[in-house]
MIVEX-297209 format. One record per residue: residue in one letter; x, y, z of N, C-alpha, C, O in turn. Coordinates in steps of 0.1 Angstrom, whole numbers, padded with zeros to 4 digits, always signed. Atoms other than C-alpha are relative to their C-alpha. Example, Ala and Ser with C-alpha at 12.3 -4.5 7.8 and 13.67 -1.06 7.14 Angstrom:
% MIVEX-297209
A+0009-0012+0000+0123-0045+0078+0009+0012+0000+0019+0012+0007 S-0009-0011+0000+0137-0011+0071-0008+0011+0008-0003+0022+0009 
END
This chain:
% MIVEX-297209
X-0011+0007+0005-0036+0043+0114+0013+0007+0003+0024+0000+0003 X-0012-0008-0001-0010+0071+0119+0009-0005+0011+0021-0005+0010 X-0008+0005-0012+0001+0057+0153+0007-0013-0003+0017-0015+0003 X-0007+0012+0004+0011+0025+0136+0014+0002-0006+0022-0007-0005 X-0012-0003+0007+0039+0042+0118+0011+0005+0010+0023+0005+0006 X-0009-0006-0009+0056+0056+0149+0009-0011+0006+0004-0020+0014 X-0010+0009-0005+0087+0035+0157-0006-0014+0001-0004-0022+0010 X+0007+0013+0000+0068+0004+0147+0010-0011-0006+0013-0010-0017 X-0009+0010+0005+0091-0026+0145-0007-0011-0007-0001-0019-0014 X+0008+0010+0007+0063-0048+0133-0003+0005-0014-0003+0017-0017 X+0004-0003+0014+0054-0050+0097-0014+0005-0001-0023-0001+0006 X+0013-0005+0002+0024-0030+0086-0003-0003-0015+0005+0001-0024 X+0004+0004+0014+0007-0044+0054-0013+0006-0003-0023+0004+0003 X+0012-0006+0006-0018-0024+0034-0004-0009-0012+0004-0009-0021 X+0004+0010+0010-0037-0049+0012-0015+0000-0002-0022+0006+0005 X+0014+0002+0003-0070-0058-0004-0003-0015+0000+0001-0022-0008 X+0003+0014-0002-0084-0091+0008-0009-0006-0011-0010-0018-0012 X+0007+0005+0011-0105-0094-0024+0009-0004-0011+0004-0010-0021 X-0010+0004+0010-0073-0100-0044+0008-0011+0004+0014-0011+0015 X-0008+0012-0004-0056-0134-0044+0014+0003+0003+0020-0001+0013 X-0014-0003-0002-0022-0119-0048+0002+0007+0014+0012+0004+0021 X-0001-0007-0013-0028-0096-0018-0001-0009+0012+0006-0007+0022 X+0001+0010-0011-0039-0125+0004+0013-0008+0002+0016-0011+0013 X-0013+0007-0001-0007-0143-0004+0011+0009+0006+0019+0004+0014 X-0010-0009-0007+0013-0112+0006-0003+0001+0015+0006+0002+0023 X+0003-0001-0015-0006-0111+0039+0005-0013+0007+0011-0012+0018 X-0005+0012-0006+0003-0147+0045+0015+0000+0002+0021-0004+0012 X-0015-0001-0001+0040-0140+0038+0003+0010+0011+0013+0008+0018 X-0003-0010-0010+0039-0109+0061-0002-0007+0014+0006-0005+0023 X+0002+0006-0012+0024-0130+0089+0010-0011+0003+0013-0014+0015 X-0011+0011-0002+0050-0158+0084+0013+0007+0004+0020+0001+0012 X-0012-0007-0003+0077-0132+0087-0001+0007+0014+0009+0007+0021 X+0002-0008-0012+0062-0113+0116-0014-0004+0005-0024+0001+0000 X+0013+0004-0005+0035-0130+0137-0009+0011+0005-0021+0009+0007 X+0008-0012-0005+0025-0096+0151-0002+0011-0011-0005+0022-0007 X+0002-0010+0011+0022-0079+0117-0014+0006+0001-0023-0001+0005 X+0013-0008+0001-0005-0053+0114-0005+0000-0014+0002+0005-0023 X+0006+0001+0013-0027-0060+0084-0012+0009-0001-0021+0008+0007 X+0010-0009+0003-0049-0033+0070-0007-0003-0013-0001-0001-0024 X+0007+0004+0012-0075-0046+0046-0008+0012-0005-0018+0016+0001 X+0006-0013+0005-0085-0016+0025-0014-0003-0006-0021+0006-0009 X+0014+0003+0005-0117-0035+0013-0010+0002+0012-0022+0002+0010 X+0009-0001-0012-0130-0031+0049+0003+0013+0008-0006+0019+0014 X-0004-0011-0008-0111-0002+0065+0005+0012-0009+0012+0009-0019 X-0005-0011+0008-0105+0033+0051+0013+0005+0006+0016+0005+0018 X-0013-0006-0003-0070+0047+0051-0001+0015-0002-0006+0019-0013 X+0002-0014+0001-0069+0084+0058+0010+0007-0010+0020+0001-0013 X-0008-0007+0009-0054+0110+0035+0014+0002+0005+0024+0000-0003 X-0013-0002-0006-0025+0118+0058+0008-0013+0000+0020-0013-0003 X-0007+0012+0001-0016+0081+0059+0004-0004-0014+0015-0009-0016 X-0004+0003+0013-0017+0077+0022+0012+0009-0004+0022+0004-0011 X-0012-0009+0002+0007+0107+0020+0012-0005+0006+0023-0005+0000 X-0012+0005-0007+0030+0092+0045+0005-0013-0007+0017-0015-0008 X-0003+0012+0007+0029+0058+0027+0008+0004-0013+0018-0002-0016 X-0007-0004+0012+0038+0075-0006+0014+0006+0003+0023+0003-0004 X-0013-0006-0004+0066+0094+0012+0010-0011+0003+0022-0011-0001 X-0009+0011-0003+0080+0061+0025+0005-0007-0012+0016-0012-0013 X-0003+0007+0013+0079+0046-0010+0008+0009-0009+0015+0005-0018 X-0007-0010+0009+0094+0078-0025-0007+0002-0013+0000+0004-0023 X+0008-0002+0012+0066+0082-0050-0011+0011+0003-0013+0015+0014 X+0011-0009-0001+0038+0106-0057-0013-0008+0004-0013-0020+0001 X+0012+0007-0004+0003+0097-0044-0006-0007-0012-0011-0018-0011 X+0006+0006+0012-0009+0091-0079+0007-0013-0005+0001-0021-0011 X-0008+0012+0004+0018+0064-0083-0005-0012+0008-0001-0023+0005 X+0006+0011-0008-0001+0043-0057-0012-0006-0008-0016-0017-0004 X+0012+0004+0007-0030+0040-0082+0003-0008-0013+0012-0004-0021 X-0001+0008+0012-0033+0013-0109-0009+0006-0010-0021+0005-0009 X+0009-0007+0010-0045+0034-0138-0005-0009-0011-0013-0005-0019 X+0006+0010+0010-0053+0002-0158-0011-0008+0007-0017-0017+0001 X+0011+0007-0007-0077-0010-0131-0013+0003-0006-0016+0015-0009 X+0013-0003+0006-0112-0014-0145-0008+0010+0007-0015+0018+0000 X+0007-0010-0007-0127+0007-0118+0005+0014-0003-0002+0024-0004 X-0006-0013+0004-0103+0035-0126-0004+0004-0014-0007+0016-0017 X+0004-0003+0014-0110+0032-0163-0014+0004-0001-0018+0012-0010 X+0014-0004+0000-0147+0034-0156-0002+0014+0004-0010+0021-0001 X+0001-0014-0004-0142+0066-0138+0006+0010-0009+0000+0021-0011 X-0007-0010+0008-0118+0083-0162+0001-0003-0015+0006+0005-0022 X+0001+0003+0014-0123+0065-0195+0014-0001-0007+0014-0005-0019 X-0014+0001+0006-0085+0065-0201+0010-0001+0011+0007+0004+0022 X-0010+0001-0011-0054+0057-0182+0011+0010-0001+0020+0011+0008 X-0010-0010+0001-0033+0086-0194-0005+0013+0006-0010+0022-0002 X+0005-0012-0006-0043+0112-0169+0009+0003+0012+0014-0006+0019 X-0008-0004-0011-0023+0132-0145-0008+0005+0011-0018+0013+0010 X+0007-0003-0012-0036+0134-0110+0008+0009+0009+0020+0006+0012 X-0007-0007-0011-0027+0160-0084-0003-0009+0013-0011-0018+0013 X+0002+0008-0012-0024+0147-0048-0014+0000+0005-0019-0010+0010 X+0014-0001-0006-0059+0159-0038-0009-0010-0008-0017-0017-0002 X+0008+0009+0008-0075+0140-0067+0003-0014+0002-0006-0023+0004 X-0005+0014-0003-0054+0109-0061-0005-0005+0014-0009-0016+0015 X+0005+0004-0014-0063+0109-0024-0015-0002+0000-0020-0011+0007 X+0014+0003+0001-0100+0112-0032-0003-0013-0006-0012-0020-0002 X+0002+0012+0006-0098+0083-0055+0003-0012+0009-0004-0021+0010 X-0004+0011-0009-0079+0061-0030-0010-0001+0012-0013-0012+0017 X+0010+0000-0011-0105+0071-0003-0013-0007-0005-0019-0015+0003 X+0013+0005+0005-0135+0063-0025+0001-0014-0007-0008-0022-0007 X-0002+0012+0008-0120+0034-0046+0013-0006+0003+0022-0007-0005 X-0013+0005-0004-0092+0019-0026+0004-0013-0008+0016-0016-0008 X-0004+0012+0008-0094-0012-0048+0009+0003-0012+0015-0007-0017 X-0009-0004+0011-0074+0007-0074+0015+0001+0005+0024+0004-0003 X-0014+0000-0004-0043+0004-0052+0008-0009-0008+0005-0021-0011 X-0008+0008+0010-0015-0008-0075+0005-0013+0005+0003-0023-0001 X-0005+0012-0006+0001-0034-0052-0002+0001+0015-0003+0012+0020 X-0001-0001-0015+0000-0043-0015+0013+0007+0004+0022+0007-0004 X-0012-0008-0005+0024-0022+0005+0004-0005+0014-0004-0006+0023 X-0005+0004-0013+0046-0034+0033+0008+0011+0006+0016+0017-0002 X-0007-0011-0006+0060-0009+0058+0006-0005+0013-0001-0013+0021 X-0006+0004-0012+0084-0014+0086+0012+0010+0003+0020+0013-0005 X-0011-0010-0004+0106+0012+0105+0003+0010-0010+0015+0013-0013 X-0002-0011+0010+0101+0039+0079+0004-0004-0014+0007+0004-0022 X-0003+0006+0013+0108+0016+0050-0013-0005-0006-0021-0011+0002 X+0012+0005+0006+0081+0007+0025+0004-0006-0014+0013-0002-0020 X-0002+0007+0013+0079-0016-0005-0014-0003-0006-0023-0007+0000 X+0011+0006+0007+0053-0023-0032+0003-0015-0001+0015-0019-0004 X-0002+0014+0001+0048-0060-0031-0005-0006-0013-0017-0010-0014 X+0003+0005+0014+0048-0070-0068-0001-0016+0001-0008-0022-0007 X+0002+0014-0002+0053-0106-0056+0001-0002+0016+0006+0007+0023 X+0000+0002-0015+0048-0121-0021+0014-0001+0006+0016+0003+0018 X-0013+0002-0006+0085-0128-0017+0007+0014+0001+0018+0014+0008 X-0007-0013-0002+0094-0091-0020+0000+0005+0014+0008+0014+0018 X+0001-0004-0014+0084-0087+0016+0013-0003+0008+0016+0004+0017 X-0013+0003-0007+0117-0103+0026+0011+0011-0002+0021+0011+0005 X-0010-0011+0002+0135-0073+0012-0001+0011+0011+0009+0018+0013 X+0001-0009-0012+0123-0053+0043+0012-0003+0009+0018+0007+0015 X-0011+0004-0008+0150-0072+0062+0013+0006-0006+0021+0011+0002 X-0012-0006+0006+0176-0061+0037+0001+0015+0002+0012+0020+0004 X+0000-0014-0002+0166-0025+0039+0004+0004+0014+0011+0013+0017 X-0004-0002-0014+0169-0027+0077+0015-0002+0002+0021+0006+0010 X-0015+0003-0002+0204-0042+0075+0008+0011-0007+0020+0013-0002 X-0008-0010+0007+0215-0014+0051+0002+0012+0008+0011+0020+0005 X-0001-0012-0008+0210+0012+0078+0012+0000+0009+0014+0010+0016 
END
């Protein structure tokens, strides 16, 4: 996946096709960019370096990519108040990608958590701000 981030004018969407909200975000990405690259984390593994790069684009720590209230996370850790280092967070994302907090849209070095499908349109605003 790393090559997708190099000077990519197309939208890259990291999402989970098992979640209704994520599927709506995928549809919005494809409506905005017919050549969008969609990465379904329920089928494809995202590498540690890619997660680090994504977190960097978002300006967050790797652990901030994880929904600590997700039932699978709670099954693993029995509580949501846990501090994770990057290594632990990367292992969780690799083994349990379904705990990804929100779908993530990336374009030209900008990234957004998509809390709603319409937030993908903010990528254009970020591009114009440069």
